VOGU-3710 file (C-alpha; in Angstrom, 3 decimals, decimal comma):
1> miivgelins> -0,808/21,629/-67,366  -0,806/19,856/-70,724  -1,996/16,363/-70,242  -0,982/13,475/-72,581  -3,352/10,548/-72,074  -1,128/7,363/-71,881  -3,636/4,569/-72,041  -3,650/3,606/-75,699  -0,352/1,685/-75,549  0,190/-1,821/-76,935
11> srkaiasaie> 2,263/-2,696/-73,877  -1,082/-3,058/-72,167  -2,635/-6,424/-72,913  -6,158/-5,140/-73,475  -4,883/-2,578/-75,950  -2,708/-5,125/-77,781  -5,831/-7,354/-78,063  -7,867/-4,426/-79,317  -5,263/-3,655/-81,997  -5,046/-7,257/-83,175
21> grdegairkl> -8,736/-7,675/-83,213  -9,353/-4,236/-84,825  -11,775/-3,384/-82,000  -12,570/0,159/-83,194  -15,196/0,742/-80,423  -12,723/0,079/-77,694  -10,015/2,421/-79,026  -12,523/5,232/-79,629  -14,101/4,726/-76,207  -10,701/4,978/-74,474
31> akdqaehgah> -9,771/8,020/-76,402  -13,091/9,690/-75,547  -12,836/8,772/-71,848  -9,321/10,319/-71,623  -10,551/13,477/-73,445  -13,492/13,875/-71,133  -11,204/13,533/-68,165  -8,855/16,271/-69,195  -6,359/14,986/-71,846  -5,182/17,512/-74,406
41> yidvnagsfk> -3,226/14,827/-76,504  -3,879/11,105/-76,869  -0,774/8,996/-76,870  -0,733/6,131/-79,467  1,884/3,427/-79,232  2,006/0,142/-81,268  5,708/-0,717/-80,332  4,823/-4,153/-79,328  4,159/-5,092/-82,926  7,599/-4,665/-84,572
51> reesehlqwl> 6,817/-5,662/-88,073  3,280/-4,312/-88,230  3,986/-1,118/-86,181  3,450/1,282/-89,011  0,171/-0,229/-90,015  -1,120/-0,462/-86,503  0,002/3,063/-85,515  -1,774/4,464/-88,584  -4,972/2,595/-87,701  -4,745/3,839/-84,102
61> vekvqegvdl> -4,470/7,523/-85,179  -7,495/7,119/-87,421  -9,707/5,483/-84,772  -8,654/7,900/-82,091  -9,474/10,910/-84,172  -12,780/9,365/-85,221  -13,648/9,349/-81,556  -12,188/12,700/-80,348  -11,226/16,032/-81,814  -7,746/15,957/-80,289
71> pccidspdpr> -4,264/15,618/-81,666  -2,173/12,601/-81,023  1,149/12,076/-79,427  2,754/9,563/-81,775  4,931/7,330/-79,674  7,621/5,573/-81,698  11,401/5,778/-82,423  10,710/4,416/-86,020  10,435/7,297/-88,600  8,534/4,900/-90,924
81> aieaalsvhr> 5,845/4,296/-88,370  5,660/7,995/-87,583  5,341/8,941/-91,237  2,510/6,393/-91,592  0,729/7,856/-88,706  1,237/11,514/-89,894  -0,138/10,641/-93,213  -3,638/10,280/-91,657  -3,246/12,620/-88,703  -5,546/15,717/-88,481
91> gtaminsisl> -3,978/18,806/-86,926  -0,537/19,172/-85,263  0,798/16,109/-83,804  3,294/15,500/-80,965  6,193/13,228/-81,687  7,546/11,116/-78,814  10,527/11,251/-78,879  13,953/12,514/-80,158  17,065/12,225/-78,120  20,890/12,536/-78,566
101> ekrrcenllp> 21,226/8,820/-79,228  22,901/8,875/-82,549  20,721/6,535/-84,492  17,426/7,874/-83,105  18,467/11,466/-83,717  19,661/10,776/-87,352  16,440/8,985/-88,071  13,976/11,465/-86,553  15,537/14,824/-87,056  14,843/14,987/-90,865
111> liagtslkvv> 11,174/14,263/-90,095  10,871/16,990/-87,605  13,028/19,762/-88,982  11,247/22,895/-90,223  7,797/21,569/-89,265  5,177/22,814/-86,746  5,167/19,421/-85,017  5,395/19,318/-81,260  8,375/17,149/-80,189  9,401/15,409/-76,975
121> alcmrdtgmp> 13,156/15,918/-76,447  14,333/13,073/-74,284  17,447/13,810/-72,121  19,259/10,620/-73,244  22,404/9,982/-75,106  24,309/6,953/-76,139  26,420/7,001/-73,018  23,332/6,177/-70,934  20,773/7,528/-68,637  21,425/10,885/-66,842
131> rtaedrmrta> 21,964/10,674/-63,053  22,274/14,342/-62,047  20,502/17,560/-62,845  23,790/18,770/-64,522  23,734/15,658/-66,790  20,184/16,611/-67,814  21,041/20,234/-68,397  23,950/19,370/-70,647  21,760/17,086/-72,763  18,850/19,420/-72,799
141> eellnlllkh> 20,955/22,320/-74,068  22,521/20,242/-76,809  19,167/18,961/-77,872  17,613/22,372/-77,832  20,354/23,931/-79,874  20,170/21,152/-82,308  16,332/21,425/-82,798  16,500/25,204/-82,935  19,242/25,012/-85,581  16,868/22,827/-87,643
151> nvkleniyvd> 13,988/25,247/-87,434  11,920/23,762/-84,639  10,404/26,492/-82,627  11,263/26,700/-78,877  7,597/26,627/-77,902  7,101/23,341/-79,809  9,769/21,613/-77,724  8,884/19,508/-74,670  12,038/18,550/-72,760  11,747/15,311/-70,870
161> plvqpvatdq> 14,423/15,235/-68,090  13,808/11,525/-67,522  12,128/10,341/-64,307  13,957/7,382/-62,706  12,921/5,201/-59,681  13,883/6,585/-56,273  13,909/2,914/-54,950  17,092/2,506/-56,993  18,827/5,784/-55,922  17,163/8,166/-53,414
171> tfgreflaav> 18,731/11,191/-55,279  16,830/10,554/-58,556  13,742/12,414/-57,568  15,516/15,677/-56,356  17,849/15,616/-59,418  14,860/15,441/-61,670  13,195/18,294/-59,937  16,244/20,398/-60,013  16,630/19,826/-63,700  12,980/20,808/-64,418
181> erimsrfpgv> 13,470/24,090/-62,463  16,756/24,942/-64,249  15,456/24,061/-67,703  12,394/26,124/-67,224  14,398/29,106/-65,920  17,174/28,963/-68,487  15,058/28,563/-71,610  11,978/30,691/-71,278  9,207/29,493/-73,635  10,158/25,808/-73,648
191> hticglsnvs> 7,994/23,092/-71,994  8,992/20,259/-69,753  7,184/16,999/-69,766  7,671/13,517/-68,192  6,284/10,001/-67,873  5,835/10,394/-64,044  4,968/6,932/-62,861  8,521/5,544/-63,062  9,550/7,426/-59,941  7,622/5,035/-57,713
201> fglplrkfln> 8,713/1,712/-59,482  9,508/-0,975/-56,912  7,706/0,790/-53,968  4,204/0,265/-52,409  1,406/2,909/-52,655  2,630/3,879/-56,177  -0,319/6,102/-56,899  0,122/8,162/-53,777  3,923/8,594/-54,387  3,140/9,590/-58,019
211> qtfmamaiak> 0,502/12,160/-56,942  2,890/13,709/-54,390  5,719/13,833/-56,851  3,437/15,547/-59,438  2,745/18,372/-57,030  6,478/18,824/-56,354  7,253/18,823/-60,095  4,527/21,377/-60,758  6,023/23,699/-58,013  9,291/23,500/-59,977
221> gldaaildpl> 7,649/24,480/-63,313  6,666/21,168/-65,020  3,952/22,083/-67,434  3,173/18,863/-69,287  2,868/15,117/-68,241  2,172/11,834/-69,891  -0,256/10,043/-67,522  -3,513/8,371/-66,881  -6,172/11,117/-66,978  -8,771/8,575/-65,509
231> dkrmmanila> -6,847/8,761/-62,222  -9,169/11,326/-60,621  -6,906/11,891/-57,578  -4,027/12,619/-59,781  -6,030/15,123/-61,855  -7,383/16,724/-58,599  -3,829/16,980/-57,355  -2,734/18,645/-60,568  -5,547/21,238/-60,239  -4,623/22,023/-56,574
241> aealagrdrf> -0,923/22,167/-57,208  -1,357/24,629/-60,093  -3,605/26,822/-57,975  -1,185/26,763/-55,101  1,798/27,441/-57,357  0,221/30,572/-58,898  -0,485/28,998/-62,292  -4,243/29,238/-62,202  -5,521/32,757/-62,520  -7,949/33,523/-59,668
251> cmsflnayra> -8,033/29,703/-59,008  -10,671/29,480/-61,746  -9,719/26,045/-63,033  -9,831/24,705/-59,543  -13,096/26,423/-58,679  -14,718/25,281/-62,013  -13,652/21,653/-61,306  -15,046/21,800/-57,809  -18,339/23,176/-58,939  -18,531/20,451/-61,613
261> krlql> -17,784/17,903/-58,888  -14,596/16,621/-60,675  -12,329/16,869/-57,649  -11,842/13,350/-56,207  -10,428/13,392/-52,654
//
């Protein structure tokens, strides 16, 4: 499971304050904490600062990579902000995200085409959010064909079928899971990713619901997620689900985590 640590996001008040106050130590520490708890990418988002987004995003990338030797997931729909961040980024970044929304697609496709960048392909179009697995499949197929046509390698594409709250519509969970299974089966070599926590919006015991849904998604083939790696129960759940789904050879990752006392129950 590829983990994108989600915590350096300016929508969180503490992060917005750290960005405004140029608190380098706070950003480096949070990047390091996420890396130590299993993150493979560190998400950086400065979207709360519209006019200064490019400047802040560039600063975040610099400070994160001063703290950890990991790539960033650059989280912005603005190609100018992404270009600013990429200008100081070391290694191969992930871009979050492109979609079939006309403006976003036209803005970001030239930046991604023909590169080795990893890219989150969001199953969204101008007509709105998908409701069914079939809606997601149609959008995913169009997006994949578009990206492949522009020389983005299949293994660099992370399809996000979009998690929506089951409190709004009880079918949203199962339709997402069905889409993950179909995408992973139809397009061998592609990845699927999601921001999982939206599934529990509006309900009590959100962490418990998120942990359960993650195990279900892993069973369907989900192989990447944007989440809080400091949530020890979630990380333990991922290790257990991967072992049970046959995605952990000889259960070695699970056993190593157990021996290191990293499994929080």
